N, C-alpha and C positions, 0 to 999 in steps of 0.2 A: 653315600647317605649322608642326608644334611643333620637329620633329628629322629630321637626315638622316644616315646611317650608312654609312659603305663599310667592309667587313671583305674586304681582299683575301685574307688568310690563309683564308676560308671559302669566298671565292668570292661574296659575296652583299654586297647593297646594300639600305638600307632606308629607309624613309619612315615619319615618325609625323605623323598629322593628329589634329587635335583641335578642338573647340569652347568655346566658353564654358560649355557645361553639364556639361563633364567627359567626352562620348564622346569615345575615342580609337580609332584605326585604324591599325594598321602593316602597310605593304604590303612584300614581301619581293621581291627579283628577282634569280635566279641564273641568268647568261647559260649557256647549254646547256641546260637544264632539258628534260625531255621535255614537252610538253603533255599535259593530260587533257583529252578534248574529250566532252560529252554531247550528244544529238541534241534533248532537250528534258528538263525537270526529272522527269519520272517515269523516264528511262532511266537518269539518275543516278543513282536510289535503286537500281539494281542492286548497286552496289559500295558496301561498309560503309568510306566514307570522306566527307570533307567532300564537299556535293554544290551548293549555294551559299551565297552571303549576300544576307539580305532586308533591305532598307532603307526605313523608313518615308520617304515623301515628301508635300510637302503638295499638290501637283496633279501627281498621276499622267502625265497627258497631256501636261503642258507638258514633265518630266522625262524622259519616253521621248524624245519630239521632240526634246529638247535634246541626248540621249545619242546617240540612232542618224543623226540629221541633222546637228547640230553638229560632236558629238565622236568620229565614226567606230563607236559600237559596234554589234554585231552583232544585228539583230533575232531574236527565238526565239519569241516569243509577244506580240501586241498587248494592250493595256488591256484587261481585260476584268473582268467581275462574278466576284468570288469566290463563295465555299459559304456563308460568313459573311454576313447581312444589312450593309449599308452597307462592305463592304470590295471595292476592287477592286485588281487587281494585272496584271504585265506582266513578264516578263524579255527581257534581253537579255546579251551575253557582251561580257566585257571584250576588249583587244588580246590577249590570253593564250588566249582560249576559256574562260575561266571564266564560270560561271551568276552571275548579278546578278537578284536577284526584285526589282522596285518596289513597293512597298505602299501603297495609300491607304485611308486610313480617314475616312469620312464623319463628321461629328459630330452624334448626333440621337437 
């Protein structure tokens, strides 16, 4: 965790996560906000808006299990082969119902 910030005047709080390679992700929480929920990744594309965050993981099965079993993420679609050869993917939801795509790319 790189930074935490509370902005009471705006009614939000944020946290920034980063890694040694320079990847930074900021999460923003606003109590009382209205959740947007999509049944699946294809339904999400019916509106012109953010639909999901895609994250590449080194071991899809382990990441999916950890997130859904240990961390309480919602299961949307289990690990499956993608259209591109060597790609596998799965979808989960975070506690606020946002779609997260997990992607594993085999090296070959």
